[in-house]
C-alpha positions in Angstrom: 16.5 29.6 44.1 17.8 32.6 46.0 19.7 35.4 44.2 22.8 34.2 46.0 22.4 30.6 44.8 21.7 31.9 41.3 24.8 33.9 41.2 27.0 31.0 42.3 25.4 28.9 39.5 26.2 31.6 36.9 29.8 31.8 37.8 30.5 28.1 38.2 32.6 26.5 35.5 33.0 29.8 33.6 35.3 28.4 30.9 32.8 25.6 29.9 30.0 28.1 29.7 32.1 30.5 27.5 33.1 27.6 25.3 29.5 26.4 24.9 28.4 30.1 24.0 31.2 30.4 21.5 30.3 27.1 19.9 26.7 28.1 19.5 27.7 31.4 17.9 30.0 29.6 15.4 27.2 27.2 14.5 24.8 30.1 14.0 27.3 32.0 11.8 28.0 28.8 9.8 24.3 28.1 9.1 23.2 31.7 8.4 26.4 32.7 6.8 26.6 29.9 4.2 26.0 31.4 0.8 23.2 30.1 -1.4 24.2 29.4 -5.0 22.3 28.6 -8.2 23.4 25.8 -10.5 22.1 24.2 -13.8 22.1 20.4 -13.7 21.3 18.0 -16.4 19.1 15.2 -15.0 17.7 12.0 -16.6 13.9 11.7 -17.2 12.6 8.2 -16.0 9.1 7.0 -16.9 7.2 4.7 -14.7 3.7 2.9 -14.7 3.2 2.7 -18.5 0.5 0.2 -19.3 1.8 -3.0 -20.8 -0.1 -2.6 -24.1 1.3 0.8 -24.8 4.8 2.0 -26.1 6.6 5.2 -25.5 7.8 6.3 -28.9 11.5 6.8 -29.5 11.4 10.6 -29.7 10.7 10.8 -25.9 13.0 13.2 -24.0 15.8 11.5 -22.1 17.0 14.3 -20.0 16.2 17.9 -19.0 18.0 20.9 -17.5 17.1 22.0 -14.1 17.9 25.4 -12.6 18.4 24.7 -8.7 19.1 27.0 -5.7 20.4 25.8 -2.4 23.3 26.0 0.1 26.8 25.6 -1.4 27.5 22.4 0.7 24.6 20.7 -1.0 25.2 21.9 -4.6 28.0 19.4 -5.1 28.5 16.7 -7.8 27.7 14.1 -5.1 24.8 16.0 -3.6 23.1 16.3 -7.0 24.0 12.9 -8.4 20.7 11.3 -7.4 18.4 13.8 -8.8 16.0 12.6 -11.5 12.6 13.4 -13.0 10.1 10.7 -12.3 7.3 11.0 -14.7 4.1 8.9 -13.8 2.4 7.5 -16.9 -0.3 5.7 -15.1 -2.9 8.2 -16.6 -2.0 7.2 -20.1 -4.6 4.8 -21.4 -4.8 5.3 -25.2 -2.4 5.9 -28.1 -1.8 9.6 -29.1 0.0 12.6 -27.7 0.0 13.8 -24.1 1.6 16.8 -22.4 3.2 16.7 -19.1 4.2 19.7 -17.0 7.4 19.4 -14.9 7.2 20.5 -11.2 8.7 19.8 -7.8 6.3 16.8 -7.6 8.1 14.9 -10.4 11.5 15.5 -8.9 13.7 13.7 -6.1 15.4 16.8 -4.8 17.4 16.7 -1.6 16.3 18.7 1.3 17.1 22.3 1.1 17.3 22.3 -2.6 14.7 24.5 -4.6 13.7 24.1 -8.1 13.7 27.4 -9.9 12.7 26.2 -13.4 13.1 23.2 -15.7 14.1 23.4 -19.4 11.9 22.3 -21.1 9.2 22.9 -18.6 6.8 20.6 -20.5 7.2 17.3 -22.2 4.8 16.3 -25.1 5.1 12.5 -25.5 3.7 10.2 -28.1 2.3 6.7 -27.4 1.3 3.8 -29.6 -0.2 0.3 -29.1 2.0 -2.6 -29.1 1.4 -4.9 -32.1 2.8 -8.3 -33.1 2.5 -10.1 -36.4 4.2 -12.7 -38.6 6.0 -11.7 -41.8 7.4 -13.7 -44.6 11.1 -14.1 -45.4 12.6 -12.4 -48.4 15.6 -14.3 -49.5 18.4 -12.1 -51.0 20.7 -13.9 -53.6 23.8 -12.4 -55.1 26.1 -13.5 -57.9 25.5 -16.1 -60.5 26.1 -20.0 -60.6 28.8 -21.4 -62.9 28.2 -21.3 -66.7 25.4 -23.8 -67.6 23.9 -23.7 -64.2 20.9 -21.7 -62.8 19.1 -21.2 -59.4 15.9 -23.2 -59.8 14.5 -22.3 -56.2 15.2 -21.1 -52.8 13.5 -21.7 -49.5 13.8 -20.4 -46.0 13.2 -22.3 -42.8 11.3 -20.9 -41.0 9.6 -19.2 -43.8 7.9 -16.7 -41.5 9.1 -14.7 -38.4 7.3 -12.9 -35.7 8.0 -9.1 -35.1 6.6 -6.6 -32.8 6.7 -2.9 -32.0 4.5 0.1 -32.3 1.3 -0.6 -34.3 1.8 2.2 -36.7 5.3 0.8 -37.5 4.6 -2.9 -37.6 1.7 -2.4 -40.0 4.1 -1.1 -42.7 6.5 -4.1 -42.3 5.9 -6.5 -45.2 8.7 -8.9 -44.9 12.0 -9.6 -43.2 15.0 -9.5 -45.5 17.9 -12.0 -45.3 21.5 -11.2 -45.5 22.8 -11.9 -49.0 23.6 -15.5 -50.0 26.3 -15.7 -52.6 25.8 -18.3 -55.3 28.7 -17.2 -57.4 30.2 -20.3 -59.4 28.0 -22.8 -57.7 27.3 -26.1 -59.6 25.2 -27.7 -56.9 22.6 -26.9 -54.3 23.8 -25.3 -51.0 22.5 -24.5 -47.5 23.3 -21.4 -45.6 22.3 -20.1 -42.1 21.9 -16.2 -42.3 20.4 -13.4 -40.3 17.4 -11.5 -41.2 16.7 -7.8 -40.9 13.7 -5.4 -40.7 14.5 -1.7 -41.7 12.6 0.0 -39.0 14.7 0.2 -35.7 11.5 0.4 -33.6 10.4 -3.1 -34.8 12.1 -6.1 -33.2 12.1 -9.9 -33.7 10.1 -11.9 -31.1 11.9 -15.0 -32.2 15.4 -15.8 -33.2 16.2 -13.9 -36.4 18.5 -16.6 -38.0 16.9 -18.6 -40.7 18.2 -21.6 -42.9 18.2 -21.0 -46.6 18.2 -23.8 -49.2 19.3 -22.8 -52.7 18.6 -25.4 -55.4 21.1 -25.1 -58.4 20.6 -27.2 -61.5 22.0 -27.4 -65.0 20.4 -25.4 -67.6 18.4 -27.7 -70.1 18.6 -26.4 -73.7 15.3 -25.7 -75.3 
């Protein structure tokens, strides 16, 4: 290209060239001039890959605070809504305590967002084996039959229920207790369907928790 040709190319369509240059300058200013901000965001902690024969005990942390830095246009409610801690538990193979340090690896951060710190920065978790066992039914009776009558027996059907939960908790469960069955004023046997209950919230029923209670009432026989 000769100098004359080059000169003509440079002055051809001058307004388009000026507009393009101005747009490039504006974009450069927008990108470099956007302020970086710091925010603190509460995010959920999600646990994955836990072995099926282990349980994460109930005192596990549900959320942590993250101190984040990034462009103001990304530190918005919508921009941070999908952030979560994804803690991989595949390395946990036995019951007991294990400590995990939180880092960028466990986070789902958008591009341009930097983790400054997590509070807490470590999570100490407790694990226990899963245990299942059958426990007998403890029938609760309230009130007294009519004068001259007494409760001679009570039976539950089924008479045992299956419960499951952390091994250390299930071992301490000796029975499942029914809701009260009121026999006040009864002169004859009665049947009631009631719910059963175990006091430990970490122990659950593996089968329906409703049982049928048969209360036998008979007349007192004078000695």
